[in-house]
KEDRENLO-276755 format. One record per residue (C-alpha): x, y, z; residue in one letter; residue number from 1. Coordinates in steps of 0.2 Angstrom, whole numbers. Layout:
<recs>
<<X Y Z> "A" NUM>,
...
</recs>
This chain:
<recs>
<<-109 -9 -28> "X" 1>,
<<-117 6 -18> "X" 2>,
<<-107 9 -1> "X" 3>,
<<-115 20 14> "X" 4>,
<<-101 16 24> "X" 5>,
<<-83 6 23> "X" 6>,
<<-85 -4 39> "X" 7>,
<<-93 -19 28> "X" 8>,
<<-97 -25 11> "X" 9>,
<<-117 -25 6> "X" 10>,
<<-122 -42 -2> "X" 11>,
<<-133 -44 -16> "X" 12>,
<<-146 -49 -4> "X" 13>,
<<-145 -33 7> "X" 14>,
<<-146 -21 -10> "X" 15>,
<<-161 -31 -14> "X" 16>,
<<-167 -28 4> "X" 17>,
<<-164 -9 3> "X" 18>,
<<-174 -8 -12> "X" 19>,
<<-190 -18 -4> "X" 20>,
<<-189 -4 8> "X" 21>,
<<-188 9 -4> "X" 22>,
<<-170 16 -6> "X" 23>,
<<-164 22 -21> "X" 24>,
<<-149 24 -31> "X" 25>,
<<-148 41 -28> "X" 26>,
<<-148 40 -9> "X" 27>,
<<-131 29 -10> "X" 28>,
<<-114 35 -9> "X" 29>,
<<-102 29 -21> "X" 30>,
<<-84 24 -12> "X" 31>,
<<-70 26 -22> "X" 32>,
<<-57 25 -10> "X" 33>,
<<-51 7 -10> "X" 34>,
<<-33 13 -9> "X" 35>,
<<-34 21 8> "X" 36>,
<<-44 7 16> "X" 37>,
<<-56 -8 11> "X" 38>,
<<-70 -14 20> "X" 39>,
<<-67 -33 27> "X" 40>,
<<-76 -47 16> "X" 41>,
<<-91 -55 22> "X" 42>,
<<-81 -71 25> "X" 43>,
<<-67 -62 35> "X" 44>,
<<-78 -53 48> "X" 45>,
<<-86 -71 48> "X" 46>,
<<-70 -79 53> "X" 47>,
<<-66 -65 66> "X" 48>,
<<-83 -68 74> "X" 49>,
<<-79 -85 77> "X" 50>,
<<-63 -83 83> "X" 51>,
<<-68 -69 96> "X" 52>,
<<-82 -85 101> "X" 53>,
<<-72 -101 102> "X" 54>,
<<-53 -96 101> "X" 55>,
<<-52 -83 115> "X" 56>,
<<-40 -93 123> "X" 57>,
<<-20 -89 125> "X" 58>,
<<-12 -98 110> "X" 59>,
<<2 -103 122> "X" 60>,
<<-7 -113 132> "X" 61>,
<<-16 -135 130> "X" 62>,
<<-34 -132 134> "X" 63>,
<<-45 -132 120> "X" 64>,
<<-49 -113 115> "X" 65>,
<<-30 -110 115> "X" 66>,
<<-28 -125 103> "X" 67>,
<<-42 -118 93> "X" 68>,
<<-33 -100 93> "X" 69>,
<<-16 -109 90> "X" 70>,
<<-23 -119 75> "X" 71>,
<<-32 -102 66> "X" 72>,
<<-14 -94 69> "X" 73>,
<<-5 -105 58> "X" 74>,
<<-19 -108 46> "X" 75>,
<<-18 -88 45> "X" 76>,
<<2 -90 42> "X" 77>,
<<0 -104 28> "X" 78>,
<<-14 -94 20> "X" 79>,
<<-4 -77 19> "X" 80>,
<<12 -86 13> "X" 81>,
<<2 -96 -2> "X" 82>,
<<-3 -78 -5> "X" 83>,
<<14 -72 -9> "X" 84>,
<<21 -88 -14> "X" 85>,
<<33 -90 2> "X" 86>,
<<36 -101 16> "X" 87>,
<<22 -102 33> "X" 88>,
<<40 -101 41> "X" 89>,
<<45 -84 35> "X" 90>,
<<29 -75 39> "X" 91>,
<<29 -63 55> "X" 92>,
<<14 -56 60> "X" 93>,
<<15 -37 67> "X" 94>,
<<0 -24 72> "X" 95>,
<<1 -16 54> "X" 96>,
<<12 -9 40> "X" 97>,
<<21 4 49> "X" 98>,
<<27 -9 62> "X" 99>,
<<33 -20 46> "X" 100>,
<<43 -5 37> "X" 101>,
<<50 0 55> "X" 102>,
<<56 -16 58> "X" 103>,
<<64 -20 43> "X" 104>,
<<74 -2 43> "X" 105>,
<<78 -5 62> "X" 106>,
<<84 -23 58> "X" 107>,
<<96 -17 47> "X" 108>,
<<103 -3 54> "X" 109>,
<<108 -13 69> "X" 110>,
<<114 -30 59> "X" 111>,
<<126 -17 49> "X" 112>,
<<131 -10 65> "X" 113>,
<<134 -28 74> "X" 114>,
<<143 -36 58> "X" 115>,
<<154 -24 52> "X" 116>,
<<161 -22 69> "X" 117>,
<<162 -42 72> "X" 118>,
<<173 -42 55> "X" 119>,
<<183 -27 61> "X" 120>,
<<186 -21 41> "X" 121>,
<<186 -3 35> "X" 122>,
<<168 -2 38> "X" 123>,
<<170 -2 57> "X" 124>,
<<167 16 60> "X" 125>,
<<156 20 44> "X" 126>,
<<136 24 46> "X" 127>,
<<126 12 37> "X" 128>,
<<120 17 22> "X" 129>,
<<101 15 15> "X" 130>,
<<94 19 -4> "X" 131>,
<<75 22 -6> "X" 132>,
<<63 32 -17> "X" 133>,
<<58 50 -15> "X" 134>,
<<39 45 -16> "X" 135>,
<<38 33 -2> "X" 136>,
<<24 30 10> "X" 137>,
<<28 41 28> "X" 138>,
<<33 24 39> "X" 139>,
<<48 23 29> "X" 140>,
<<51 41 24> "X" 141>,
<<50 49 42> "X" 142>,
<<59 34 48> "X" 143>,
<<74 38 38> "X" 144>,
<<72 55 40> "X" 145>,
<<75 53 59> "X" 146>,
<<89 43 56> "X" 147>,
<<99 54 46> "X" 148>,
<<94 67 59> "X" 149>,
<<101 58 74> "X" 150>,
<<117 51 63> "X" 151>,
<<112 33 65> "X" 152>,
<<111 31 46> "X" 153>,
<<114 40 29> "X" 154>,
<<100 41 18> "X" 155>,
<<99 41 -2> "X" 156>,
<<80 46 -9> "X" 157>,
<<82 41 -27> "X" 158>,
<<70 53 -37> "X" 159>,
<<58 44 -48> "X" 160>,
<<58 47 -67> "X" 161>,
<<45 62 -72> "X" 162>,
<<44 53 -89> "X" 163>,
<<39 33 -80> "X" 164>,
<<33 38 -64> "X" 165>,
<<43 26 -57> "X" 166>,
<<62 23 -47> "X" 167>,
<<75 17 -64> "X" 168>,
<<86 3 -57> "X" 169>,
<<101 12 -66> "X" 170>,
<<99 26 -52> "X" 171>,
<<98 15 -38> "X" 172>,
<<112 5 -45> "X" 173>,
<<121 22 -46> "X" 174>,
<<118 27 -28> "X" 175>,
<<127 13 -20> "X" 176>,
<<140 16 -8> "X" 177>,
<<152 4 -1> "X" 178>,
<<143 4 17> "X" 179>,
<<123 2 6> "X" 180>,
<<116 -11 18> "X" 181>,
<<98 -9 12> "X" 182>,
<<86 -5 -3> "X" 183>,
<<71 0 2> "X" 184>,
<<56 4 -12> "X" 185>,
<<37 2 -13> "X" 186>,
<<31 -12 -25> "X" 187>,
<<17 -1 -31> "X" 188>,
<<15 19 -28> "X" 189>,
<<-1 22 -18> "X" 190>,
<<-6 39 -26> "X" 191>,
<<-1 34 -45> "X" 192>,
<<-3 17 -46> "X" 193>,
<<15 16 -54> "X" 194>,
<<23 -1 -50> "X" 195>,
<<41 -1 -47> "X" 196>,
<<51 -13 -54> "X" 197>,
<<56 -24 -40> "X" 198>,
<<61 -39 -50> "X" 199>,
<<72 -31 -62> "X" 200>,
<<81 -22 -47> "X" 201>,
<<84 -39 -37> "X" 202>,
<<93 -46 -51> "X" 203>,
<<105 -33 -53> "X" 204>,
<<107 -33 -36> "X" 205>,
<<111 -49 -32> "X" 206>,
<<129 -51 -43> "X" 207>,
<<133 -34 -33> "X" 208>,
<<130 -42 -18> "X" 209>,
<<140 -58 -23> "X" 210>,
<<156 -50 -28> "X" 211>,
<<153 -37 -12> "X" 212>,
<<155 -52 0> "X" 213>,
<<170 -57 -9> "X" 214>,
<<176 -41 -5> "X" 215>,
<<173 -41 12> "X" 216>,
<<158 -28 12> "X" 217>,
<<140 -32 18> "X" 218>,
<<128 -38 5> "X" 219>,
<<111 -29 0> "X" 220>,
<<96 -33 7> "X" 221>,
<<81 -28 -2> "X" 222>,
<<63 -22 3> "X" 223>,
<<47 -21 -4> "X" 224>,
<<31 -12 5> "X" 225>,
<<18 -22 -5> "X" 226>,
<<5 -14 4> "X" 227>,
<<-5 -7 -10> "X" 228>,
<<-2 -21 -22> "X" 229>,
<<-8 -37 -14> "X" 230>,
<<-26 -41 -19> "X" 231>,
<<-24 -31 -35> "X" 232>,
<<-10 -39 -43> "X" 233>,
<<-1 -58 -40> "X" 234>,
<<13 -58 -29> "X" 235>,
<<27 -69 -30> "X" 236>,
<<42 -66 -17> "X" 237>,
<<53 -78 -28> "X" 238>,
<<51 -68 -44> "X" 239>,
<<53 -52 -34> "X" 240>,
<<67 -59 -27> "X" 241>,
<<66 -47 -11> "X" 242>,
<<74 -50 6> "X" 243>,
<<57 -41 15> "X" 244>,
<<40 -39 8> "X" 245>,
<<27 -29 18> "X" 246>,
<<7 -36 20> "X" 247>,
<<-5 -26 26> "X" 248>,
<<-21 -34 28> "X" 249>,
<<-34 -18 28> "X" 250>,
<<-29 -13 10> "X" 251>,
<<-37 -31 3> "X" 252>,
<<-53 -33 12> "X" 253>,
<<-45 -41 27> "X" 254>,
<<-41 -35 45> "X" 255>,
<<-32 -20 52> "X" 256>,
<<-16 -27 55> "X" 257>,
<<0 -33 44> "X" 258>,
<<12 -45 41> "X" 259>,
<<31 -45 36> "X" 260>,
<<39 -60 23> "X" 261>,
<<57 -62 28> "X" 262>,
<<67 -73 15> "X" 263>,
<<74 -88 27> "X" 264>,
<<70 -77 44> "X" 265>,
<<86 -77 55> "X" 266>,
<<100 -87 43> "X" 267>,
<<97 -81 27> "X" 268>,
<<90 -63 31> "X" 269>,
<<92 -54 48> "X" 270>,
<<78 -49 56> "X" 271>,
<<80 -40 74> "X" 272>,
<<67 -38 87> "X" 273>,
<<59 -19 91> "X" 274>,
<<50 -27 106> "X" 275>,
<<54 -38 119> "X" 276>,
<<42 -51 130> "X" 277>,
<<35 -69 132> "X" 278>,
<<43 -76 116> "X" 279>,
<<28 -77 104> "X" 280>,
<<31 -77 84> "X" 281>,
<<49 -85 89> "X" 282>,
<<53 -70 98> "X" 283>,
<<54 -57 83> "X" 284>,
<<38 -51 87> "X" 285>,
<<33 -55 106> "X" 286>,
<<15 -51 113> "X" 287>,
<<-1 -63 115> "X" 288>,
<<-8 -65 99> "X" 289>,
<<-21 -56 93> "X" 290>,
<<-30 -73 86> "X" 291>,
<<-44 -64 78> "X" 292>,
<<-36 -51 68> "X" 293>,
<<-24 -64 61> "X" 294>,
<<-37 -75 59> "X" 295>,
<<-45 -63 46> "X" 296>,
<<-30 -57 39> "X" 297>,
<<-28 -76 34> "X" 298>,
<<-43 -77 26> "X" 299>,
<<-44 -60 18> "X" 300>,
<<-25 -69 9> "X" 301>,
<<-35 -85 5> "X" 302>,
<<-46 -75 -5> "X" 303>,
<<-35 -66 -14> "X" 304>,
<<-24 -83 -18> "X" 305>,
<<-41 -89 -25> "X" 306>,
<<-48 -75 -36> "X" 307>,
<<-34 -61 -37> "X" 308>,
<<-35 -64 -56> "X" 309>,
<<-54 -61 -57> "X" 310>,
<<-53 -47 -44> "X" 311>,
<<-38 -39 -55> "X" 312>,
<<-48 -40 -72> "X" 313>,
<<-64 -33 -65> "X" 314>,
<<-56 -19 -58> "X" 315>,
<<-45 -14 -73> "X" 316>,
<<-61 -15 -83> "X" 317>,
<<-71 -5 -72> "X" 318>,
<<-54 9 -70> "X" 319>,
<<-53 9 -90> "X" 320>,
<<-72 13 -92> "X" 321>,
<<-72 27 -78> "X" 322>,
<<-56 35 -88> "X" 323>,
<<-64 33 -106> "X" 324>,
<<-82 41 -97> "X" 325>,
<<-70 56 -90> "X" 326>,
<<-62 58 -104> "X" 327>,
<<-78 59 -116> "X" 328>,
<<-88 73 -103> "X" 329>,
<<-73 83 -98> "X" 330>,
<<-61 83 -114> "X" 331>,
<<-47 95 -110> "X" 332>,
<<-54 101 -96> "X" 333>,
<<-44 88 -85> "X" 334>,
<<-28 78 -84> "X" 335>,
<<-24 59 -80> "X" 336>,
<<-9 60 -68> "X" 337>,
<<-6 41 -68> "X" 338>,
<<-1 37 -84> "X" 339>,
<<16 37 -89> "X" 340>,
<<26 30 -103> "X" 341>,
<<33 13 -102> "X" 342>,
<<26 11 -85> "X" 343>,
<<13 -4 -78> "X" 344>,
<<0 4 -65> "X" 345>,
<<-11 -6 -52> "X" 346>,
<<-28 -11 -61> "X" 347>,
<<-40 1 -49> "X" 348>,
<<-31 18 -47> "X" 349>,
<<-35 33 -57> "X" 350>,
<<-26 51 -53> "X" 351>,
<<-36 65 -61> "X" 352>,
<<-34 83 -60> "X" 353>,
<<-47 97 -64> "X" 354>,
<<-39 109 -74> "X" 355>,
<<-53 122 -79> "X" 356>,
<<-60 129 -67> "X" 357>,
<<-44 128 -59> "X" 358>,
<<-49 122 -42> "X" 359>,
<<-41 112 -27> "X" 360>,
<<-46 94 -28> "X" 361>,
<<-55 95 -11> "X" 362>,
<<-64 109 -17> "X" 363>,
<<-71 98 -32> "X" 364>,
<<-73 84 -21> "X" 365>,
<<-84 92 -8> "X" 366>,
<<-97 98 -20> "X" 367>,
<<-99 81 -25> "X" 368>,
<<-115 73 -18> "X" 369>,
<<-113 54 -20> "X" 370>,
<<-92 52 -23> "X" 371>,
<<-84 47 -10> "X" 372>,
<<-64 49 -13> "X" 373>,
<<-48 58 -7> "X" 374>,
<<-37 68 -15> "X" 375>,
<<-20 57 -11> "X" 376>,
<<-16 45 3> "X" 377>,
<<-24 46 19> "X" 378>,
<<-10 48 30> "X" 379>,
<<-8 67 21> "X" 380>,
<<-26 73 25> "X" 381>,
<<-20 87 38> "X" 382>,
<<-7 93 24> "X" 383>,
<<-22 106 18> "X" 384>,
<<-20 111 -1> "X" 385>,
<<-1 107 -2> "X" 386>,
<<1 98 -18> "X" 387>,
<<6 80 -16> "X" 388>,
<<23 77 -15> "X" 389>,
<<21 61 -24> "X" 390>,
<<14 70 -40> "X" 391>,
<<25 84 -39> "X" 392>,
<<40 73 -41> "X" 393>,
<<31 61 -54> "X" 394>,
<<33 77 -64> "X" 395>,
<<15 84 -63> "X" 396>,
<<14 105 -60> "X" 397>,
<<8 112 -45> "X" 398>,
<<-7 117 -51> "X" 399>,
<<-12 101 -57> "X" 400>,
<<-7 93 -41> "X" 401>,
<<-18 104 -31> "X" 402>,
<<-32 100 -42> "X" 403>,
<<-29 80 -41> "X" 404>,
<<-41 68 -36> "X" 405>,
<<-37 49 -32> "X" 406>,
<<-52 38 -39> "X" 407>,
<<-48 20 -34> "X" 408>,
<<-61 7 -38> "X" 409>,
<<-64 -10 -29> "X" 410>,
<<-68 -28 -31> "X" 411>,
<<-87 -21 -31> "X" 412>,
<<-88 -5 -40> "X" 413>,
<<-99 -7 -56> "X" 414>,
<<-99 3 -71> "X" 415>,
<<-115 9 -65> "X" 416>,
<<-105 18 -51> "X" 417>,
<<-96 25 -61> "X" 418>,
<<-109 33 -72> "X" 419>,
<<-116 41 -59> "X" 420>,
<<-98 47 -50> "X" 421>,
<<-94 53 -68> "X" 422>,
<<-111 65 -68> "X" 423>,
<<-108 68 -51> "X" 424>,
<<-90 76 -55> "X" 425>,
<<-96 85 -70> "X" 426>,
<<-110 92 -60> "X" 427>,
<<-98 97 -48> "X" 428>,
<<-87 107 -59> "X" 429>,
<<-100 116 -66> "X" 430>,
<<-106 123 -51> "X" 431>,
<<-88 127 -47> "X" 432>,
<<-87 136 -65> "X" 433>,
<<-103 146 -60> "X" 434>,
<<-96 150 -42> "X" 435>,
<<-81 157 -52> "X" 436>,
<<-90 165 -65> "X" 437>,
<<-100 173 -52> "X" 438>,
<<-85 180 -42> "X" 439>,
<<-78 187 -57> "X" 440>,
<<-95 196 -60> "X" 441>,
<<-95 203 -42> "X" 442>,
<<-77 211 -44> "X" 443>,
<<-81 220 -61> "X" 444>,
</recs>
C-alpha cells in the first residue's frame, strides 16, 4: 500500500479515489519504518472517536458516560490479556513503553531493598543487581546506567553474541550473583529483528530461583520488553515464563500508550507505584484513565489476537521478496546485517548496508525519491553519523554499520511497493556513485 503519511491507514477505497483524481504511483511515498511506529488501524480510529464522543465521563463515576468509559476500559484490558495469553487482572495501563520499563526496574530495586532488610540476611547491605543486554532500548539502558551512577544498583550488560546476534542463556546464567534480583532482556531487537531466547532463559532461571529461595536469597524476576515483537509474532506469557512483559500500542497499529503485564500482580510478582494519586489501576498507576487511548489499544490488541498469523505470514513473504530483489539488483555491493546463524528474527525486519560506494545510510536514504525509512532506532536519530551500537555489538563492521538502513515492512506493504523502493535504492546508489566519481575527478 502506498502511504503519504504515517497518521492513518489508506483503505482500498481511498486508493481508488486517488486514482480517479489522477494520482499515480510515482507520486506516492512508500513507508518502510514500521519498527519506529505504525499508523493506527481504521478500526482503532473508530473506537477512539466513539470513546471521545460517548465515553467522556470519569470511569470512576456512576452516570452513563462514566459507566461507558469503565466498560470500554474493562473490555480493552481483556483484549490485551488475551493477546499475550495472560489474565485481565495482570494488566496495568501506562503512558507507554518507557514508563512500563521504568516501573519494572524501579520496582525490582525497591522490592530488593525492602525485602532484604526485613529478612536481615547476608544481603542486608548489598545493592540490588540487575542483568540486561548491551542492545536494549534506552528506556532500559539509560535508567540502569543512572542507577549505577547513583550507586542504587549494580548492573551487568551481557554482550550479545556476534555469531547469533542474540543474548546467550549461558552468558546470562554466568552473570548471576547472590544479589541478582532482576533479568531484563528484550524479546526482539528493533534494529536487527533478532528474537531473544526468553522462554529458554526462564526455564533455566526457574530452578535456580527455587534453590536460591531455599538459601534465603531473593528470587530472580524476569522481564521482557516485547515492544517490537507484538503484532509480528504470537506472544504467550505462559510459554515465555516471564514475570513482566512490556506492551507498546503504537508498534502494532494501536494508540500511543502502553501496558504492563505482571504475573500475579502484587502477590506473586512485586509491583510498586511510581506515582501516587487517586487510586486508579488498583493504586499501581493512579491518575484518571485515558479512556479513548485505552479503548484504541484494546481494539488493536483484538485485531492482533484475530489475525496475527495472517499478519506474520504476509510480512515475512514481502520481506523475503524484498531481500531477494535487493540481492539480485545489488549483489556484492550490499550486506545484510540481520542474518545470523541459528537465530530467528522478526518477519518484517531487514537491515542492509550499501558497501560500494561506501556511504552513510542516511545519505543513501536522502537520495531516494519514494522510500521513507530510517537508519535505525528513531530515538537515536539525534546521534548524527555515529554507527549503531546495536550493529557494532552484533559484530557488524564500523563501515558497514555506518552505511546501514533499516527497512521494516507492514501489514499492507505489497510486492509492488518493494519493486518501487528497490529501484529507488538502486537509482540512489547510482547517484551517489556518480557523485563520488566526479569528486575524484576534481581532485585529480
